C-alpha positions in Angstrom: -139.1 -55.2 -93.3 -136.6 -56.3 -95.7 -133.4 -57.8 -94.3 -130.2 -59.5 -95.7 -129.2 -63.1 -94.4 -126.4 -65.3 -95.3 -126.4 -68.8 -96.1 -123.8 -71.4 -97.2 -123.8 -72.4 -100.9 -124.9 -75.8 -100.0 -128.2 -74.5 -98.0 -128.9 -75.0 -94.4 -129.3 -72.5 -91.6 -129.3 -68.8 -92.4 -127.5 -65.9 -90.5 -128.9 -62.7 -90.1 -126.4 -59.8 -89.3 -129.2 -57.5 -88.2 -130.6 -60.1 -85.8 -127.1 -60.4 -84.2 -126.7 -56.6 -84.0 -130.2 -56.3 -82.8 -129.4 -58.9 -79.9 -132.4 -61.0 -81.0 -133.2 -63.9 -78.7 -134.5 -66.6 -80.9 -137.2 -64.3 -82.4 -137.7 -61.9 -79.5 -136.3 -58.6 -78.7 -134.0 -58.4 -75.6 -136.7 -56.3 -73.8 -139.4 -58.8 -74.5 -137.3 -61.7 -73.7 -136.4 -60.0 -70.3 -139.9 -59.5 -69.5 -141.0 -63.0 -70.4 -138.2 -64.7 -68.3 -138.9 -62.4 -65.3 -142.6 -63.2 -65.3 -142.0 -66.9 -65.8 -139.6 -66.9 -62.7 -142.6 -65.7 -60.5 -145.7 -67.3 -62.3 -146.9 -70.1 -64.5 -146.8 -69.9 -68.3 -150.5 -69.7 -68.7 -150.8 -66.6 -66.3 -148.0 -65.0 -68.3 -149.8 -65.5 -71.5 -153.0 -64.1 -70.2 -151.2 -61.1 -68.8 -149.4 -60.4 -72.2 -152.6 -60.7 -74.1 -155.0 -58.8 -71.9 -152.6 -56.0 -70.6 -150.1 -55.6 -73.3 -151.8 -56.7 -76.4 -149.3 -59.4 -77.2 -151.0 -62.8 -77.9 -148.2 -65.4 -77.6 -148.4 -69.1 -77.4 -147.5 -70.7 -74.1 -145.0 -73.2 -75.9 -143.0 -70.0 -77.3 -143.0 -68.5 -73.8 -141.4 -71.5 -72.4 -138.9 -71.9 -75.2 -138.0 -68.3 -74.7 -137.4 -68.7 -71.0 -135.5 -72.0 -71.5 -133.3 -70.2 -73.9 -132.4 -67.6 -71.3 -132.1 -70.3 -68.5 -129.4 -72.0 -70.9 -127.3 -68.8 -71.1 -127.5 -68.4 -67.4 -126.3 -72.0 -66.9 -123.5 -71.8 -69.6 -122.3 -68.3 -68.4 -122.7 -68.6 -64.7 -119.0 -69.1 -63.9 -117.7 -67.2 -66.9 -119.3 -63.8 -66.7 -118.0 -61.8 -63.8 -120.6 -59.7 -61.9 -119.6 -56.7 -59.8 -121.0 -56.4 -56.1 -123.2 -53.7 -55.4 -122.0 -50.7 -53.4 -121.8 -52.1 -49.9 -122.3 -50.0 -46.7 -119.2 -51.5 -45.1 -116.1 -53.6 -45.7 -116.6 -57.3 -45.9 -114.9 -59.1 -43.0 -116.2 -62.6 -43.4 -118.1 -64.8 -45.9 -120.5 -67.6 -45.1 -121.3 -70.3 -47.4 -124.8 -72.0 -46.9 -126.3 -75.3 -48.1 -129.8 -76.7 -47.7 -132.3 -78.6 -49.4 -136.1 -78.8 -49.8 -138.7 -81.2 -51.3 -139.7 -80.7 -54.9 -142.2 -83.0 -56.8 -140.6 -84.3 -59.9 -142.3 -86.2 -62.6 -142.8 -90.0 -61.6 -140.2 -89.9 -59.1 -142.3 -88.2 -56.4 -140.7 -85.9 -53.8 -137.0 -85.3 -54.2 -134.7 -82.7 -52.7 -133.9 -79.6 -54.6 -130.8 -77.8 -53.4 -130.2 -74.2 -52.4 -126.9 -72.5 -51.7 -126.1 -69.0 -50.4 -123.0 -66.8 -50.1 -123.5 -64.2 -47.6 -121.0 -61.2 -46.9 -120.8 -60.0 -43.5 -119.0 -56.8 -41.9 -116.9 -56.8 -38.8 -120.0 -56.5 -36.6 -121.5 -59.6 -38.1 -124.2 -57.7 -40.1 -125.1 -59.1 -43.4 -124.1 -56.9 -46.4 -124.9 -59.0 -49.3 -126.1 -62.4 -50.5 -125.6 -64.4 -53.5 -128.0 -67.4 -54.4 -127.7 -70.7 -56.3 -130.3 -73.2 -56.8 -130.6 -76.6 -58.5 -133.0 -79.4 -59.3 -132.9 -82.8 -57.4 -129.6 -84.7 -58.2 -128.2 -88.0 -56.9 -125.0 -87.3 -55.1 -125.3 -83.5 -55.6 -121.9 -83.4 -57.5 -123.0 -80.9 -60.1 -124.7 -78.6 -57.5 -121.7 -78.7 -55.2 -119.4 -77.8 -58.2 -121.5 -74.8 -59.0 -121.4 -73.7 -55.5 -117.6 -74.1 -55.4 -117.4 -71.4 -58.0 -118.5 -69.0 -55.3 -116.9 -70.8 -52.4 -113.6 -69.1 -50.9 -111.6 -71.0 -48.4 -113.4 -71.2 -45.2 -112.0 -71.1 -41.8 -114.5 -73.8 -40.5 -117.8 -75.3 -40.9 -120.8 -75.1 -38.4 -124.2 -76.9 -38.3 -127.1 -74.6 -37.7 -127.2 -73.6 -34.1 -131.0 -73.9 -33.8 -130.9 -77.5 -35.3 -128.3 -78.4 -32.7 -130.0 -77.0 -29.8 -133.4 -78.5 -30.8 -131.8 -81.9 -30.1 -131.2 -80.9 -26.4 -134.9 -81.2 -25.9 -134.8 -85.0 -26.1 -131.9 -84.8 -23.5 -133.9 -82.7 -21.2 -136.9 -85.0 -21.2 -134.5 -88.0 -20.8 -132.8 -86.1 -17.8 -136.1 -85.0 -16.2 -138.7 -87.5 -17.5 -141.6 -87.0 -15.0 -144.6 -84.7 -15.7 -143.9 -82.7 -12.5 -140.3 -81.9 -13.5 -141.3 -79.4 -16.2 -139.9 -76.3 -14.5 -136.6 -78.1 -14.0 -136.5 -79.4 -17.5 -137.1 -76.0 -18.9 -134.2 -74.8 -16.8 -131.9 -77.5 -17.7 -132.6 -76.9 -21.5 -132.1 -73.2 -21.0 -128.6 -73.7 -19.2 -127.6 -76.5 -21.8 -128.3 -74.3 -24.7 -126.5 -71.3 -23.2 -123.4 -73.6 -22.7 -123.5 -75.0 -26.2 -123.7 -71.3 -27.5 -120.9 -69.7 -25.4 -118.6 -72.2 -23.9 -115.7 -73.8 -25.9 -116.1 -77.6 -26.1 -119.5 -77.6 -24.9 -120.8 -80.0 -27.4 -118.5 -82.8 -26.4 -119.2 -82.2 -22.7 -123.0 -82.3 -23.5 -122.6 -85.5 -25.4 -120.8 -87.3 -22.5 -123.7 -86.0 -20.2 -126.3 -87.5 -22.4 -124.5 -90.8 -22.4 -124.5 -90.9 -18.7 -128.2 -90.3 -18.3 -130.0 -93.3 -16.9 -132.5 -94.8 -19.3 -134.3 -97.5 -17.3 -137.4 -95.3 -16.5 -137.6 -94.2 -20.1 -140.3 -95.3 -22.6 -139.5 -96.4 -26.1 -140.0 -92.9 -27.7 -137.9 -91.2 -25.1 -135.0 -93.8 -25.6 -135.1 -93.3 -29.4 -135.2 -89.5 -29.2 -132.3 -89.5 -26.8 -130.2 -91.9 -29.1 -131.0 -89.7 -32.0 -129.7 -86.7 -30.0 -126.6 -88.3 -29.0 -125.9 -89.6 -32.7 -126.4 -86.1 -34.0 -123.9 -84.6 -31.5 -121.4 -87.5 -32.0 -121.5 -86.8 -35.8 -121.5 -83.1 -35.7 -119.7 -82.0 -32.6 -116.7 -80.7 -34.6 -119.1 -78.3 -36.4 -120.6 -77.0 -33.2 -117.8 -74.5 -32.0 -120.3 -71.7 -31.8 -118.4 -69.9 -29.0 -115.4 -69.3 -31.5 -117.7 -68.4 -34.2 -119.4 -65.6 -32.0 -115.9 -64.2 -30.9 -115.3 -63.7 -34.7 -118.9 -62.1 -35.3 -119.7 -65.1 -37.7 -123.1 -66.3 -38.2 -124.2 -69.4 -36.3 -127.6 -69.9 -37.9 -128.6 -71.0 -41.5 -131.7 -68.6 -41.4 -130.6 -66.9 -44.8 -130.3 -70.4 -46.6 -133.6 -71.7 -45.1 -135.4 -68.5 -46.3 -133.9 -69.0 -49.7 -135.4 -72.6 -49.8 -138.8 -70.8 -49.4 -138.3 -68.0 -51.7 -136.3 -69.8 -54.4 -138.2 -73.1 -54.5 -141.4 -73.3 -52.3 -143.1 -70.1 -53.4 -142.8 -70.8 -57.2 -142.3 -74.7 -57.7 -144.4 -76.0 -54.8 -147.8 -74.7 -55.5 -150.9 -76.7 -55.4 -150.9 -79.5 -58.0 -147.4 -78.7 -59.4 -145.3 -81.7 -60.7 -142.2 -80.7 -62.7 -140.0 -82.2 -65.2 -136.4 -81.7 -64.4 -135.6 -79.4 -67.4 -138.4 -77.0 -66.7 -137.6 -76.8 -63.0 -134.1 -76.1 -63.7 -134.8 -73.1 -65.9 -137.1 -71.6 -63.3 -134.6 -72.2 -60.5 -131.7 -70.6 -62.4 -134.0 -67.5 -63.2 -135.2 -67.1 -59.6 -131.7 -67.5 -58.2 -130.4 -64.8 -60.5 -133.2 -62.5 -59.7 -133.0 -63.0 -55.9 -129.3 -61.9 -56.0 -129.4 -58.0 -55.7 -128.3 -56.4 -58.9 -127.3 -59.6 -60.7 -130.4 -59.6 -62.9 -129.6 -56.2 -64.2 -125.9 -57.1 -64.9 -126.9 -60.3 -66.6 -128.8 -58.6 -69.3 -126.1 -56.0 -69.8 -123.7 -58.9 -70.4 -126.3 -60.3 -72.8 -126.6 -57.1 -74.6 -122.8 -56.8 -74.9 -122.1 -60.4 -76.2 -125.5 -61.1 -78.1 -127.6 -64.3 -77.5 -125.9 -66.5 -80.3 -122.3 -65.8 -78.7 -123.6 -66.3 -75.4 -125.0 -69.8 -76.2 
């Protein structure tokens, strides 16, 4: 096909109006770029190349597939805060918003295992039912300043902070064993743990009261492991008791668990980037995580490509 291109009189890069109007991404059509980036968000480049060749009659070099997905990942990064996306139709009015933050291990280059970050912004109705969730993910970063800055884009003012209830309640197991350390006290220990968990969940200021109870427990008859576990539990409660006001949260129908964010660690990071033998460079991992976070958020993948079609790839970059 014959097409016209523009070039400065001194030479250099050419500019093709037809490529701009066709929304060409590098040398790919938007549909092919969308297909490739979607597949690479879910599978490795060699698998994507084989699928394209065997099932679509499109033999393409692995390096080109990686370059194409990297280009799309760059647009996601650059335009994440600038391009506004509409929420999908929700079944009820949003009454509260919960921002979650968690991390999970990722094998990076020569650095070994480091912590990739995942954030969620979940919308809830007045009864505490989750209506919608937005996802953010990022490669390991010392200090996490860049990631927290990205999460702040979605972070409205919050009424308070909570640590995951199930993490907090798990610390009570050490206290239960310290309070009733003998083997024949298993039934009493289980009852103590059940009662303490109920208090922590439903009684105001229960975290401070439980911390004081742990401090008063006798330690003379405990072994070294039991002492260490009890001390860890007391330290956790001392550090986090201001974020353990679960009774107030339940009164407002706010979530007290981080299950949504923990599940996102698995779906956004583990399922794709932690397969057997995988070791990532930060650049490649960042591209995949951006694409996966975009695809996990309902309706954002479609809206992203509509924006890319509206503005065109060169303008977006």
